[in-house]
C-alpha positions as CSV (number, residue, x, y, z in Angstrom):
1,M,8.5,-34.6,-61.3
2,D,7.1,-37.1,-63.8
3,L,4.2,-39.0,-62.2
4,R,2.2,-41.7,-63.9
5,P,-1.6,-41.3,-63.9
6,E,-2.2,-44.2,-61.5
7,E,0.3,-42.6,-59.0
8,I,-1.6,-39.3,-59.2
9,S,-5.0,-41.0,-58.6
10,G,-3.4,-42.9,-55.6
11,L,-2.2,-39.6,-54.1
12,I,-5.6,-38.0,-54.6
13,K,-7.4,-41.0,-52.9
14,E,-5.0,-40.8,-49.9
15,Q,-5.7,-37.1,-49.5
16,I,-9.4,-37.7,-49.6
17,L,-9.1,-40.5,-47.1
18,H,-7.2,-38.3,-44.5
19,Y,-9.1,-35.1,-45.2
20,E,-10.4,-33.4,-42.0
21,D,-12.9,-30.6,-42.2
22,K,-11.5,-27.9,-39.9
23,L,-13.6,-24.8,-39.6
24,Q,-12.0,-22.0,-37.6
25,L,-14.3,-19.4,-36.3
26,D,-13.0,-16.0,-35.1
27,D,-15.1,-13.6,-33.1
28,V,-14.1,-10.3,-34.5
29,G,-15.4,-6.7,-34.2
30,T,-14.9,-3.4,-35.9
31,V,-13.9,-0.1,-34.3
32,I,-16.6,2.5,-34.6
33,T,-15.1,5.3,-32.5
34,V,-11.7,5.7,-30.7
35,G,-10.2,8.4,-28.5
36,D,-9.1,9.3,-25.0
37,G,-8.1,5.7,-24.4
38,I,-11.6,4.4,-25.1
39,A,-12.9,2.4,-28.1
40,H,-16.4,1.5,-29.1
41,I,-16.5,-1.8,-31.1
42,Y,-19.3,-3.2,-33.2
43,G,-19.7,-7.0,-33.0
44,L,-17.8,-9.3,-30.6
45,E,-21.1,-11.0,-29.6
46,G,-19.5,-13.6,-27.3
47,C,-17.2,-11.1,-25.5
48,M,-16.8,-11.5,-21.7
49,S,-16.6,-8.6,-19.2
50,G,-12.9,-7.8,-18.5
51,E,-11.7,-9.9,-21.5
52,L,-8.5,-8.9,-23.3
53,L,-9.1,-7.7,-26.8
54,A,-6.4,-7.6,-29.5
55,F,-6.2,-4.4,-31.5
56,P,-3.9,-4.0,-34.6
57,G,-0.2,-3.1,-33.8
58,G,0.1,-5.3,-30.7
59,V,-2.1,-3.0,-28.5
60,Y,-4.5,-4.7,-26.1
61,G,-7.8,-3.4,-24.6
62,M,-10.1,-4.6,-21.9
63,A,-13.9,-5.0,-22.4
64,Q,-15.9,-2.9,-20.0
65,N,-19.4,-2.1,-21.4
66,L,-21.2,-5.1,-22.9
67,E,-24.2,-3.7,-24.9
68,E,-26.5,-5.4,-27.3
69,E,-24.5,-4.5,-30.5
70,V,-21.5,-2.5,-29.2
71,V,-18.7,-3.3,-26.8
72,G,-17.1,-0.4,-24.9
73,A,-13.4,-1.2,-24.3
74,V,-10.5,0.6,-22.5
75,I,-7.3,0.7,-24.4
76,L,-4.3,-0.5,-22.4
77,G,-1.6,1.6,-24.1
78,E,-1.4,4.3,-26.7
79,D,-4.4,4.6,-29.0
80,E,-2.8,6.8,-31.8
81,A,-2.3,3.9,-34.2
82,I,-5.9,2.6,-33.8
83,R,-8.3,3.8,-36.6
84,E,-12.0,3.7,-37.2
85,G,-12.8,0.5,-39.1
86,D,-9.9,-1.5,-37.6
87,T,-10.5,-5.2,-36.9
88,V,-10.5,-6.2,-33.2
89,R,-10.2,-9.9,-32.1
90,R,-11.1,-11.6,-28.9
91,T,-8.3,-13.4,-27.0
92,G,-10.5,-15.6,-24.8
93,R,-8.4,-14.5,-21.8
94,I,-9.4,-12.3,-18.8
95,A,-6.9,-9.4,-18.2
96,E,-3.9,-10.9,-16.4
97,V,-0.4,-9.9,-15.1
98,P,2.9,-11.9,-14.8
99,V,3.7,-12.9,-11.2
100,G,6.5,-14.6,-9.4
101,K,9.9,-14.0,-7.7
102,A,11.3,-12.5,-10.9
103,L,9.3,-9.4,-10.2
104,L,11.1,-8.6,-6.9
105,G,13.5,-5.8,-7.3
106,R,11.8,-4.6,-10.5
107,V,9.8,-1.6,-11.6
108,V,6.9,-2.6,-13.9
109,D,3.9,-1.0,-15.5
110,A,0.3,-1.9,-14.9
111,L,0.5,-4.9,-17.3
112,G,3.7,-6.3,-15.6
113,R,6.0,-5.1,-18.4
114,P,9.4,-3.9,-17.1
115,I,10.1,-0.1,-17.3
116,D,13.4,0.0,-15.3
117,G,15.7,-0.8,-18.3
118,K,16.9,-4.1,-16.7
119,G,15.7,-6.4,-19.4
120,P,12.7,-8.7,-19.6
121,V,11.0,-10.3,-16.5
122,S,11.7,-14.1,-16.7
123,T,8.5,-15.7,-15.5
124,S,5.8,-17.7,-17.3
125,T,3.3,-17.6,-14.4
126,T,0.3,-15.2,-14.6
127,R,-2.7,-14.3,-12.5
128,P,-5.9,-12.5,-13.5
129,I,-5.9,-8.9,-12.2
130,E,-9.4,-9.3,-10.8
131,A,-9.9,-12.2,-8.3
132,P,-12.5,-12.9,-5.7
133,A,-11.6,-11.9,-2.1
134,P,-10.9,-14.8,0.4
135,G,-14.1,-16.0,2.1
136,I,-14.9,-15.6,5.8
137,I,-14.0,-19.2,6.7
138,A,-10.7,-19.0,4.9
139,R,-9.6,-16.0,7.1
140,A,-8.0,-15.9,10.5
141,P,-8.1,-13.1,13.1
142,V,-5.3,-10.4,12.8
143,S,-2.9,-11.1,15.6
144,V,0.7,-10.7,14.4
145,P,2.1,-7.1,14.4
146,L,3.4,-5.5,11.3
147,Q,6.1,-3.2,12.7
148,T,6.3,0.1,10.8
149,G,9.4,1.2,12.8
150,I,7.6,4.5,13.4
151,K,7.0,5.2,17.1
152,A,3.9,7.2,16.7
153,I,2.2,4.4,14.7
154,D,3.4,1.3,16.4
155,A,2.5,2.7,19.8
156,M,-0.8,4.5,19.1
157,V,-2.3,3.1,15.9
158,P,-0.8,-0.4,15.5
159,I,-1.1,-2.3,12.3
160,G,-1.4,-6.1,12.1
161,R,-0.6,-8.5,9.3
162,G,-3.7,-8.9,7.1
163,Q,-5.1,-5.5,8.2
164,R,-6.2,-2.6,5.9
165,E,-5.0,0.6,7.4
166,L,-5.8,3.9,5.6
167,I,-3.2,6.6,5.5
168,I,-5.1,9.9,4.9
169,G,-4.1,13.6,4.9
170,D,-3.6,16.6,2.7
171,R,-0.9,16.7,0.0
172,Q,2.7,17.1,1.3
173,T,2.0,15.9,4.8
174,G,4.3,12.8,4.7
175,K,1.9,10.0,3.6
176,T,4.4,8.4,1.1
177,A,7.2,8.8,3.6
178,I,5.3,6.6,6.1
179,C,4.7,4.0,3.5
180,L,8.4,3.9,2.3
181,D,9.6,3.8,6.0
182,T,7.3,0.8,6.6
183,I,8.7,-1.0,3.6
184,I,12.3,-0.3,4.7
185,N,11.5,-1.6,8.2
186,Q,10.5,-5.0,6.7
187,K,14.1,-5.8,5.9
188,G,15.1,-9.2,7.3
189,T,11.5,-10.2,8.2
190,G,10.8,-12.3,5.1
191,M,8.0,-9.9,4.1
192,V,7.3,-9.2,0.4
193,C,6.4,-5.6,-0.4
194,I,4.5,-4.2,-3.4
195,Y,4.4,-0.4,-3.9
196,V,1.7,0.7,-6.4
197,A,2.2,4.3,-7.7
198,I,-0.9,5.7,-9.3
199,G,-0.9,9.0,-11.2
200,Q,2.4,10.2,-9.8
201,K,5.2,11.9,-11.7
202,R,7.9,9.7,-13.1
203,S,10.5,11.6,-11.1
204,T,8.6,10.8,-7.9
205,V,8.5,7.1,-8.7
206,R,12.2,7.1,-9.5
207,Q,13.0,8.9,-6.2
208,A,11.0,6.3,-4.3
209,A,12.8,3.4,-6.1
210,E,16.2,5.1,-5.3
211,T,15.2,5.5,-1.6
212,L,14.3,1.8,-1.4
213,Q,17.4,0.8,-3.3
214,K,19.7,2.7,-0.9
215,S,18.2,1.0,2.1
216,G,18.5,-2.4,0.5
217,A,14.7,-2.8,0.4
218,M,14.3,-3.3,-3.4
219,D,15.5,-6.9,-2.9
220,Y,12.1,-7.8,-1.6
221,T,10.0,-5.1,-3.2
222,C,8.2,-4.7,-6.6
223,I,7.1,-1.3,-7.8
224,V,4.0,-1.2,-10.1
225,A,3.8,2.3,-11.7
226,A,1.0,3.9,-13.7
227,T,2.4,7.4,-13.9
228,A,0.5,10.7,-14.6
229,S,1.5,10.6,-18.3
230,E,-0.2,7.2,-18.8
231,P,-3.8,6.9,-20.0
232,A,-6.6,6.5,-17.4
233,P,-7.2,2.8,-18.1
234,M,-3.6,2.0,-17.1
235,Q,-4.0,4.0,-13.8
236,Y,-7.3,2.1,-13.3
237,I,-5.9,-1.4,-13.5
238,A,-2.6,-0.7,-11.7
239,P,-3.8,-1.4,-8.1
240,Y,-5.5,-4.7,-9.2
241,A,-2.3,-5.8,-11.0
242,G,-0.3,-5.0,-7.9
243,C,-2.7,-6.9,-5.7
244,A,-2.5,-10.0,-8.1
245,I,1.3,-9.9,-7.8
246,G,0.9,-9.8,-3.9
247,E,-1.7,-12.6,-3.9
248,Y,0.7,-15.0,-5.6
249,F,3.1,-14.7,-2.6
250,M,0.2,-14.8,-0.1
251,H,-1.1,-18.1,-1.5
252,K,2.5,-19.4,-1.2
253,G,2.3,-18.8,2.6
254,K,4.2,-15.6,2.6
255,D,3.4,-12.3,4.4
256,V,2.9,-9.4,1.9
257,L,2.6,-5.7,2.4
258,I,1.0,-3.7,-0.4
259,V,0.8,0.1,-0.6
260,Y,-1.7,1.8,-2.9
261,D,-0.4,5.4,-3.4
262,D,-2.9,6.8,-3.9
263,L,-6.6,5.8,-4.4
264,S,-7.8,9.4,-4.8
265,K,-6.1,9.5,-8.2
266,H,-7.3,5.9,-8.9
267,A,-11.0,7.1,-8.4
268,V,-10.4,10.1,-10.6
269,A,-9.0,7.8,-13.4
270,Y,-12.0,5.5,-13.1
271,R,-14.3,8.6,-13.2
272,A,-12.6,9.7,-16.4
273,L,-13.0,6.4,-18.2
274,S,-16.6,5.8,-16.9
275,L,-17.7,9.2,-18.3
276,L,-16.0,8.4,-21.6
277,L,-17.9,5.1,-21.7
278,H,-21.1,7.1,-21.3
279,R,-21.9,5.6,-17.8
280,P,-24.3,7.8,-15.9
281,P,-22.5,10.2,-13.4
282,G,-23.5,10.3,-9.7
283,R,-22.3,12.4,-6.8
284,E,-19.3,14.7,-7.8
285,A,-19.5,13.0,-11.3
286,Y,-18.2,9.7,-9.9
287,P,-20.0,6.6,-11.3
288,G,-22.4,4.8,-8.9
289,D,-20.0,1.8,-8.5
290,V,-17.0,3.9,-7.2
291,F,-17.5,2.4,-3.7
292,Y,-17.4,-1.2,-5.1
293,L,-14.3,-0.1,-7.1
294,H,-12.3,0.2,-3.9
295,A,-14.2,-2.4,-1.8
296,R,-13.4,-5.3,-4.2
297,L,-9.7,-4.2,-4.1
298,L,-9.3,-3.8,-0.4
299,E,-11.3,-6.9,0.5
300,R,-8.6,-9.0,-1.1
301,A,-6.3,-8.1,1.9
302,A,-6.6,-10.9,4.4
303,N,-4.8,-13.0,7.0
304,L,-5.4,-16.6,5.8
305,A,-6.0,-19.4,8.2
306,S,-3.9,-21.7,6.0
307,G,-0.9,-19.3,6.3
308,G,0.1,-16.2,4.4
309,S,-1.3,-12.7,4.7
310,L,-1.8,-9.5,2.6
311,T,-1.7,-6.2,4.4
312,A,-3.0,-3.2,2.6
313,L,-2.0,0.4,3.2
314,P,-4.2,2.5,0.9
315,V,-3.4,6.3,0.7
316,I,-6.1,8.9,0.3
317,E,-5.5,12.7,-0.3
318,T,-7.8,15.1,1.4
319,Q,-8.6,18.7,0.5
320,A,-8.1,21.1,3.5
321,G,-8.3,18.1,6.0
322,D,-11.9,17.2,5.0
323,V,-12.2,13.6,5.9
324,S,-16.0,13.7,5.3
325,A,-15.7,14.1,1.5
326,Y,-17.0,11.4,-0.8
327,I,-14.0,9.2,-1.6
328,P,-12.4,9.6,2.0
329,T,-15.6,8.4,3.7
330,N,-15.9,5.5,1.2
331,V,-12.4,4.2,1.9
332,I,-12.7,4.9,5.7
333,S,-15.8,2.6,5.8
334,I,-13.9,-0.2,4.0
335,T,-10.7,-0.2,6.0
336,D,-9.9,-1.3,9.6
337,G,-8.8,2.1,10.8
338,Q,-6.9,5.2,9.6
339,I,-3.8,7.2,10.3
340,F,-4.7,10.9,9.8
341,L,-1.8,13.2,9.1
342,E,-2.5,16.8,10.0
343,S,-1.1,19.8,8.0
344,D,-0.8,22.0,11.1
345,L,1.3,19.5,13.0
346,F,3.5,18.9,9.9
347,H,4.1,22.6,9.4
348,A,4.9,22.9,13.2
349,G,7.8,20.5,12.7
350,V,6.1,17.4,14.2
351,R,7.1,14.6,11.9
352,P,5.4,12.2,11.3
353,A,2.4,14.4,11.7
354,V,0.0,11.8,13.2
355,D,-3.1,13.2,14.8
356,P,-3.9,10.9,17.8
357,G,-7.5,12.2,18.1
358,V,-8.7,11.2,14.5
359,S,-6.3,8.2,14.0
360,V,-7.6,4.8,15.0
361,S,-6.8,1.1,14.6
362,R,-9.8,-1.2,14.8
363,V,-7.4,-4.1,15.5
364,G,-5.7,-2.3,18.4
365,G,-3.7,-4.1,21.0
366,S,-4.1,-7.5,19.2
367,A,-1.4,-6.2,16.8
368,Q,1.1,-5.2,19.4
369,I,3.7,-7.2,21.4
370,K,2.9,-7.3,25.1
371,A,5.8,-4.9,26.1
372,M,4.5,-2.3,23.6
373,K,0.9,-2.7,24.8
374,K,2.0,-2.1,28.3
375,V,4.1,1.0,27.8
376,A,1.8,2.6,25.2
377,G,-1.4,2.0,27.1
378,T,-1.6,5.5,28.5
379,L,0.4,7.2,25.7
380,K,-2.5,8.0,23.3
381,L,-4.7,9.4,26.1
382,A,-1.8,11.6,27.5
383,Y,-1.1,12.9,24.0
384,A,-4.7,13.7,23.2
385,Q,-5.1,15.4,26.6
386,Y,-2.0,17.5,25.9
387,R,-3.4,18.7,22.6
388,E,-6.6,19.8,24.3
389,L,-4.8,21.5,27.2
390,Q,-2.4,23.2,24.8
391,A,-5.3,25.0,23.1
392,F,-6.7,25.9,26.5
393,A,-3.3,27.1,28.0
394,R,-2.9,29.7,25.3
395,F,-5.7,31.8,26.9
396,G,-5.0,30.9,30.6
397,S,-2.2,32.7,32.5
398,D,-2.4,31.0,35.9
399,L,-2.2,27.2,35.5
400,D,-2.3,24.8,38.4
401,A,0.6,22.4,39.1
402,D,-1.3,19.4,37.7
403,T,-2.0,21.1,34.4
404,Q,1.6,22.4,34.1
405,K,2.8,18.8,34.7
406,R,0.5,17.4,32.0
407,L,1.7,20.1,29.5
408,A,5.3,19.3,30.4
409,Q,4.7,15.6,29.9
410,G,2.9,16.2,26.6
411,E,5.8,18.3,25.3
412,R,8.2,15.4,26.0
413,I,5.8,12.8,24.4
414,V,5.7,15.0,21.2
415,E,9.5,15.2,21.2
416,V,9.9,11.5,21.7
417,L,7.5,10.7,18.9
418,R,9.4,12.9,16.4
419,Q,11.4,10.7,14.0
420,P,13.5,11.6,10.9
421,Q,12.5,10.1,7.5
422,N,14.0,6.8,6.4
423,S,15.1,5.8,9.9
424,P,12.7,3.2,11.3
425,L,13.4,1.9,14.8
426,P,13.4,-1.8,15.9
427,V,10.5,-2.5,18.3
428,E,12.7,-3.1,21.4
429,Q,14.2,0.4,21.0
430,Q,10.7,1.9,20.6
431,V,9.6,0.2,23.9
432,M,12.7,1.5,25.8
433,I,12.2,5.2,24.9
434,L,8.4,5.1,25.3
435,Y,8.8,3.5,28.7
436,A,11.2,6.3,29.7
437,V,8.7,9.0,28.7
438,V,5.5,7.3,30.0
439,S,7.1,6.6,33.4
440,G,7.7,10.4,33.8
441,A,11.5,9.9,34.0
442,L,12.1,12.6,31.4
443,L,10.2,15.4,33.2
444,E,13.4,16.7,34.8
445,L,15.2,16.9,31.4
446,P,14.8,20.0,29.2
447,V,12.9,19.3,26.0
448,D,15.9,20.1,23.8
449,Q,17.9,17.3,25.4
450,I,15.4,14.5,24.7
451,D,16.9,13.7,21.3
452,A,20.4,13.4,22.8
453,F,19.0,11.3,25.7
454,E,17.4,8.9,23.2
455,R,20.6,8.4,21.2
456,K,22.6,7.9,24.5
457,L,20.0,5.4,25.9
458,F,20.2,3.2,22.8
459,E,24.0,3.4,22.9
460,L,24.2,2.5,26.6
461,V,21.8,-0.4,26.3
462,G,23.7,-1.7,23.3
463,E,27.0,-1.6,25.3
464,T,26.1,-2.3,28.9
465,Y,22.5,-3.5,29.3
466,R,22.1,-5.8,26.3
467,E,19.8,-8.2,28.2
468,V,17.0,-5.6,28.1
469,S,16.7,-5.5,24.3
470,Q,17.3,-9.3,24.2
471,A,14.5,-9.9,26.7
472,I,12.0,-7.7,24.7
473,R,13.0,-9.2,21.4
474,S,12.9,-12.9,22.5
475,T,9.8,-12.8,24.8
476,G,7.9,-9.8,23.6
477,R,7.6,-8.7,27.3
478,L,9.2,-6.2,29.6
479,D,9.6,-8.3,32.7
480,D,10.6,-7.0,36.2
481,A,14.3,-7.9,35.7
482,A,14.4,-6.1,32.3
483,R,12.5,-3.1,33.8
484,E,15.0,-2.8,36.7
485,Q,17.9,-2.8,34.2
486,L,16.2,-0.3,32.0
487,D,15.6,2.1,35.0
488,L,19.3,1.9,35.7
489,A,20.2,2.7,32.1
490,I,17.7,5.7,32.1
491,E,19.2,7.1,35.3
492,A,22.8,6.6,34.0
493,C,21.9,8.5,30.8
494,K,20.3,11.4,32.7
495,A,23.4,11.6,35.0
496,Q,25.7,11.7,31.9
497,L,23.6,14.5,30.3
498,R,23.5,16.5,33.6
499,A,27.3,16.2,33.9
500,K,27.7,17.4,30.3
501,H,25.4,20.4,30.7
């Protein structure tokens, strides 16, 4: 281009006139050491606790230790590509996770990234993984039942919406099975479910996803998985990420169920990263704030006065049934009760292996419909007495008639409370069979016929005595008219079984 001198001077004057002095400041740091999912970074003077930090290669970290000159950060992903001397930048954002309806039916990692091969999650809404728990004034009392579909739980240790009920027991006693059955039982209730898998094998998570898919439960469920092969920081943030996803729906007025499976592995992951961050070890090498680790997570479960609830089912694994160990006692003191699964019961074929003596719900009858409250009132006591008498009866040869009757009743209660996996029962059917056993109507039936009686009763009520189940479902009560009809159905079933045998 040929420009005349006066044109050039005109352009220069215009540039000077519109010149803006823009100074861009970046708070950057340098990696001093890196390894085992932990990086120590020199610099980053203005860094916040829990802030996302950008490492080279698209890897993110989260600031944990804020010291005078050094920041200790956990790396949320693989650390192989990060080298000493690499530049780290602040993002100005607290660690967050994508939330919204798009996550339902998906399996995501602890950062909300899809790992199920179904393409990206289409949502632009995010929530910080750490959030303050709702205040006392914002909460309402727990009063609406959360039906698990499991007779032993809904009758003896009921769970309410907004409650925190711990599921505790040794490994391989059916803890995950109870959680999955509860999720399956929420079908058609409008409940949103979040299943957080911490430190589990990938094959186990896949199996859980397939179980939920077969039952049609994945439509309202999101699985957040931080598997055993992932670094400790990912296992550490997974339950908080799952909780943030659940809180989104809770604040929209929905009822949410979240399962943390399990918090023992979560505490171990936190212990690993705390020791690598050079935090002082305490009892059993856990850091001093391991109680607060779970307290701030479980306190986020609530029944909001404005509508919406978040019910938490944390899982804890015990060693040889020791509920007095460090992490189990911590979580027991935070929750509103516990369902204790006993190995001996499990191996004796009693499934679910709920121990009625140690299991408790601190919400109790407030989380039961009136019909269930009425029929289950004496059930727990009768079951607990049976367990005591059973131990005593092993040594006694001559038992009086009353003791023999209680033992016979206990045997039938145990048989009625048996339930196969992935087959939760509607509450009206639970009330019917529990009424039959509590009233003593099954004492004249042999124990091996109880299962056949139960199937026959549900079949007969569905065909001939429909008003019984309709009355329980619509009113929540078992009135005199419904009770009379139920008595007729029970007698008719017994007569059919007697004729058959």
